[in-house]
N, C-alpha and C positions, 0 to 999 in steps of 0.2 A: 515556589510557585507551584500549584497544582499542574501537572502536565499529564495529558491523557494521550497514551501510546496505543495506536491502532496498528495491528499487523497485517500482512498481506494475505492475499487469497491462498488458501491451502497452508497457512502458517499460523503461528500464535506467539505468544510472548518469548519463546525461546529465540526467536530471531533477534530480539533486543539484548540477549544475555551477555553479550561482551561490551557493550556500552559503559563507559566510565563517566557517570555525570556528576555535576557539583551538588553538594550537600542540599544546597538550597532548592534544589529541583525534586519536587514530590512526584514520584513516578507512580501513576495510575494506569494499569493495564486495561484496555476496554475488552470485554468478552463479546463474542458474537451472540447474537440473537437469532432465533428462527425466523427466516423470511416468510412473508405472507404469499399466497398464490399470485403470481403475476405481479408482484410488487416491484416498482422502480428502484433504481439504486437511490435516488432522491428521497423518496418515500421511505426507504429502509434506514437512511441515514438520519432523518427526523425522528425516527423511533428510537433509534440507538443514541441520539443525542440526549434522551430523557435522563440518561444516568449521570449527566455532567452537572456539576454544582456551580450554577452561573452566580451564586451570592458572592463568590470569591474570584479573583482574578485567575485566568488559567490560560494554558497553552495546548495546542495539539500538535502531534507528531504522527504521521501515517506513511505506511511504507506500501509501495505498489497499489494494490486494490484498496488498502487502507488510506492511502493519500488521496484516492478519489472520494472516498468516504469523508475524509477531513476537509476537503474542499466543500462539500455539499453541507457539513455541519457548520463551517466556518461563514457560509452564506446566510445560515438561520441565526446563529448566536453571534457572539462578539468577543472572540479571544483575543489575548493581547498579541499573539502571533500564531501562525500556522506554518508548520515546517513539513514538507512533502518530499520523500526520499524514493528515488526509483520508481517514479509514477508519472502521471499526466494530469495536467490541470484542466484543459480544455479538451472537449471530446473530439474536435477537429484535428488535434495532433496524435490521435491514436494511429498506430501503424496500418498502412493500406490493407494488409492482410485481415485485420480485425474489421474493417470496414466491408471487405469482401465476405467475409463469414457472416457478417451481419445481414447483407442483402440476400445471401442464400438461405438463412435461417438455419445454418449448420447444427447449432447447439441444439436445436429442437428434435433434430433427428439422431444425434450421436448418443448412445447410451452412457449414462453417468459413469458406469464401471470403467468405460474405455477412456473417458476423460481422465479419470484418476490414474489409469495405467499408463497413458501416454506422458503424463508428469514424470512417472518414475522412470521411463525409458530415455526421456530427453533431458534429464537435469543436468547432465554434464555440459550439453552443448547451449541450452537456453538459459539455465540458472547460473552456469559458470562455477560449479563446484570445483574446487582445487585440491582437495585431498579426501582421503577415505572417511576421514571424521565428519567432514562436512556433508559428503554424500549420505552418510549414515543418519545424520541429523535430519537432513531434508526428507529423506525416506521415511523416517520416523514421523515427522510432522505431517506429511502427505497421508500416510497410513492412518493417522488419528483424525483426519478431516472427513467429515460427513459428505458422502458423495452427492447427496441431494443438494446441500448447501453449495457444493462445489460448481455443479451445474447451474444453479440458480445465478450465482455470482457472475460466472462466465457470460451468460446471458445478459445480465443486467449492465456488464461492462460494453457489450455490444450494441445495447440499445441506449446507452447513456448519451444525454444531450446537455452539454454546458458550454457556454462561451464566456462566462464571467469569471474573472481572477478577482478573489476576496482581497480585501486590503491587509497588508502586513503579512503576505504569504511569502514564504521562501522555498525555492525548489533546488533539491540537490540530486545530481544525477550522475552516473558513471558513462564513461567513452565507450565501454565494452557490453552496455546492457542490451542483451538481443531480445527481450520480452517487450519492454516499452521504450524501445528507440524511437526517435522522431528528430528529423531535421528541422522541424518546424518550431520545436520547443527552444527556448532561451533561458536555460537554468541559471540561477544566481551563483551556484557553485558546481565546479565541475571536478569530478573525481576521475583523475587519469587511471586508466585499466580497470575502473570500477565496473562490476558486473552487477547482475540484478540481486545478487547477494551481498552487496558492499556493506551493508548496515552490519553484517556479520564479520565479512572478511576485513573490512577497512574500518572497524569499530574505532579505533584510536582517532583517526582524522575526522570521522564524522561526529564523534563525542566532542571533540574540540569546536566544532561549528556550532553544534546544539547548545553546548555550554555559552558560548560567547553570545549567541542570538537571544537566548533566555535571560541570562544575567543582565545583559544590556538593555532589555526590553522596558 
């Protein structure tokens, strides 16, 4: 089955590199497109969805920011199933700090270079890197991310509004995720000690879940 993988904010397909998926799963990595000025997350997702071949059955897998994009695409199209990892499905489950930053419109006044630098400075604490190799990979990914896209994406998360849970959606979340933690969410699969990087760190466990869900869909 065609399965479209959508990476997280400040990340790319390298974050999925450790997944071991069944041969019946045709992996298609979705590449980011440039956002339009003041474009909403839902509007961006609609444009991005144009690359999906809807003439065949397909599934969506989104991580972090990519999970929110997957939710919006699932609302428009009709995937066989949607898998959201280390992410948020409804905007009211975003952490309180995000809502506070949204009210103050902080992203509009913080320079994009500072947003990018702060990611590098806090990756151990927030992202949960556990080795030098992981830290180097994350740093490389962040360095390769366009800072204007990064600033737009953060702003789009803060202004995101969604209360709909698409049908056939499965949520995988880690107990030590410090970026998109929420006591309000009720994930279908809980990864003990899983951090925001668990799709890379806990690839074997997550691969098993993805394989079962898609093969049995």
